[in-house]
C-alpha positions in Angstrom: 22.0 -13.1 -4.0 20.8 -15.5 -1.4 18.4 -18.4 -2.3 14.8 -17.7 -1.4 14.6 -20.5 1.1 17.5 -19.1 3.2 16.0 -15.6 3.0 12.6 -16.9 4.1 14.2 -18.5 7.2 16.3 -15.5 7.9 13.2 -13.2 7.8 11.2 -15.5 10.1 14.0 -15.6 12.7 14.4 -11.8 12.4 10.6 -11.2 12.8 10.6 -13.3 16.0 13.7 -11.5 17.4 12.0 -8.1 16.7 8.9 -9.3 18.5 10.9 -10.7 21.5 12.8 -7.4 21.8 9.5 -5.4 21.7 10.4 -3.6 18.5 7.1 -4.8 16.8 3.8 -5.8 18.3 0.9 -7.8 16.9 0.7 -7.4 13.1 2.9 -4.3 13.0 6.0 -4.2 11.0 7.1 -5.3 7.5 10.4 -7.0 6.6 11.6 -7.4 3.1 14.8 -8.7 1.4 15.7 -8.6 -2.3 16.4 -12.1 -3.6 16.6 -11.3 -7.3 16.6 -8.0 -9.2 13.3 -6.4 -8.4 11.9 -9.4 -6.6 11.5 -9.3 -2.8 10.6 -11.8 -0.1 8.4 -10.0 2.4 6.3 -10.6 5.4 2.6 -10.8 4.6 0.0 -8.3 5.7 -2.2 -8.8 8.7 -0.1 -11.6 10.2 1.6 -11.7 13.5 5.3 -11.6 12.7 6.2 -13.4 16.0 5.0 -16.8 14.7 5.6 -16.6 10.9 6.5 -19.7 9.0 8.6 -19.5 5.8 5.7 -20.8 3.7 3.6 -17.7 4.7 6.1 -15.2 3.3 5.3 -13.5 0.0 7.5 -13.0 -3.1 6.5 -9.6 -4.5 7.6 -7.3 -7.3 8.7 -3.7 -6.9 5.0 -2.7 -6.7 4.3 -5.0 -3.7 2.2 -7.4 -5.8 2.7 -11.1 -5.2 4.3 -12.9 -8.1 2.7 -16.2 -7.0 -0.9 -15.3 -5.9 -3.5 -12.6 -5.8 -2.3 -11.5 -2.3 -0.1 -8.4 -2.2 1.0 -5.8 0.3 -1.1 -2.7 0.8 0.3 0.1 -1.3 0.6 2.5 1.6 2.5 -0.1 3.6 4.8 -1.0 0.7 5.5 2.6 -0.4 8.5 3.4 1.9 10.1 0.0 1.0 9.5 0.5 -2.7 11.0 4.0 -2.6 14.0 2.8 -0.7 14.7 0.0 -3.2 14.1 2.3 -6.2 16.1 5.3 -4.8 19.2 3.4 -3.7 19.2 0.3 -5.9 22.4 1.1 -7.7 24.5 2.9 -5.1 27.2 0.3 -5.1 28.4 -0.3 -1.5 25.4 1.6 -0.1 22.8 -0.3 -2.2 19.6 -1.3 -0.4 19.0 -5.0 -0.3 16.8 -5.2 2.8 14.2 -3.0 4.5 12.6 -3.3 7.9 9.6 -1.2 9.2 9.2 -1.5 12.9 7.7 0.4 15.8 10.6 0.7 18.3 9.0 2.3 21.4 11.9 4.3 22.8 12.8 5.7 19.5 9.2 6.8 18.8 8.8 8.1 22.4 12.0 10.2 22.0 10.8 11.6 18.7 7.4 12.4 20.2 9.1 14.1 23.2 11.4 16.2 20.9 8.9 16.9 18.2 8.8 15.5 14.7 10.1 18.5 12.8 13.9 17.8 12.8 16.0 14.8 12.2 16.9 12.9 15.3 20.6 12.8 16.1 21.8 10.2 18.6 25.5 9.7 19.7 27.4 7.3 17.3 24.3 6.6 15.2 23.1 7.6 11.8 20.7 10.5 11.8 17.1 9.6 11.8 15.1 11.5 9.1 11.5 12.4 9.4 8.9 12.0 6.7 5.2 12.5 6.4 3.3 9.6 4.8 3.3 11.1 1.3 5.6 9.9 -1.5 7.5 13.1 -2.0 8.3 13.4 1.7 9.4 9.8 2.0 11.5 10.0 -1.1 13.3 13.1 0.1 13.9 11.6 3.6 15.3 8.3 2.4 17.6 9.9 -0.2 20.4 10.4 2.3 19.3 8.4 5.4 19.4 4.8 6.3 16.8 5.4 9.1 13.5 7.3 8.5 10.5 7.8 10.7 7.5 7.6 8.5 4.5 9.4 10.1 1.7 7.0 11.2 3.8 4.0 10.0 6.9 3.5 12.1 10.6 3.5 11.6 12.0 2.4 8.2 15.6 1.0 8.3 17.5 0.0 5.2 20.6 -2.1 4.8 22.8 -3.9 2.4 21.4 -7.1 4.0 18.9 -8.0 6.7 21.6 -8.3 9.4 22.8 -4.7 8.8 19.2 -3.3 8.8 18.4 -5.2 12.1 21.7 -4.1 13.7 21.0 -0.4 12.8 17.5 -0.7 14.2 18.7 -2.2 17.5 21.5 0.4 17.9 19.0 3.3 17.3 16.6 1.9 19.8 19.4 1.4 22.4 20.7 4.9 21.9 17.1 6.3 22.2 16.7 4.3 25.5 19.9 5.8 26.9 18.9 9.3 25.7 15.5 9.1 27.3 17.1 7.9 30.6 19.2 11.0 30.6 16.3 13.4 30.2 
């Protein structure tokens, strides 16, 4: 596992890149990386991710509660992340060590145009699962998918590390942009 300080810097850089690319806006989005078994460094609630400093990040337990202060992450916001870590924690090479919730506009536009009922398939990309906001729906969607649209939340991407999660998110958004241009 990485040291918390390097994870914190990596998250801040990633948050700024997501904002610069238009994949998050304002206080939207949540990035987390596991730094020790069942301990996660995560972006704080109600903060603009574009200008985060490493000292503003939270270390939370699997329930989204800060291990250092009384501040935690809203349970509804943390739920998809918690389920991803719990469901896929011991899957060996496919284990989840990082999660990113973002609002990639072209991906969300394509889903809206096609309807939310079916998984979104894009050329050369992992299928994008659809989930309502309830725990059972999210749990089912993330069971076999690295990318899940969570209704009224955004797009959850998981990875073995933050770089993999970000790469997947960028590739999905690029493929959705191309797909929309062809419609």
